[in-house]
N, C-alpha and C positions, 0 to 999 in steps of 0.2 A: 541465502545472504544476509549476513547481520543487519539489524536494527540503525547499526552506524553507518554500513556499506546501502542499505536501504534510505535512509537520511538524505547522505552523500548524492546517491543514484537521482532520490528529489530534486533536490538542488540545480545538479548538472542537467537533466534533461528539463525542467522548465527555465532553464537559464539564469537561475539565481531568483524568481517569482515564487515559487514557495518553497520557503524555510519553514524546518521540523523543527521545534526542542527535542532535543535527546531524551524527554521523558517521555513524550505523546508517542514515541515509537511503540514502546515495548507491550504496554497494554494491547495495542490493536492485534497483534499475531497471536497473543492469551486468549483473548474473545473467540478468535478464529478457530484457534486451536482447540476450544473447547466445542465449537458447533461443528468438528471435525470438517472444517473449510481448507485447514492446513496442518502441515505434518512437520516437528521439528525435530530435529537430528543434530546433534552434539558433531561438531566437527572444526576444522581450521578456517578461521576468516584468512582474507587475503593477504592481512600483517602478520599471520602465523600465530593468531590468538584463538584458545579454546572456545566456540560460540556456540550456540544456537543458532542453525542454518535453516529455514521453513522453507515447504515447496507445498506449491496448490494440490490437493487432494482431487481424485476423480469430484467428486462432491463440491468441492471450491469450484472448481473449471464449471462445472454445471450451472452453480450460482453466478457464476464471473458477469455473465452474460446479461441477465436481466437485471442486474447491480450497476452495469455500465447503461443501459438504455435509460434507467430510471435518473440516473444523473444526467445522462445527454437531457433528457425531459428538463429537468428543474433548470438546466442551462441555459436552454432555449426560453423559456418560459425567463427567467432575468434578463436574458440580452433584448427580448422585447420588449420589458418594460424599463429597461436603459437607454437602449437606441430611439434615436428619434424618427418619428413617423415621416 
C-alpha cells in the first residue's frame, strides 16, 4: 500500500473523521522500516505508478498487538474523562 492509498484508506474507513496530511504519512513507515517493523519494496500502485509498498514484518506483527492494547487503554481513559458519570 502506498502512502497515498493509506491516507485515502484512513479517510474511507473512518468515514472522513480522520484526515491525514500528505506529508504526514511518509515519515511513519520510514521510522518503522528502521526499526524492522515494516519492509519496503518497490512496486506498482493501484494507478500504475512506481511506489514504495510496505508490509508488516514478523517483528512488526509481534509489536502491533501491545501497541493496539496501549492505544485502547489511552482511549478508554479519555472516554472516562469526557463522558458524564
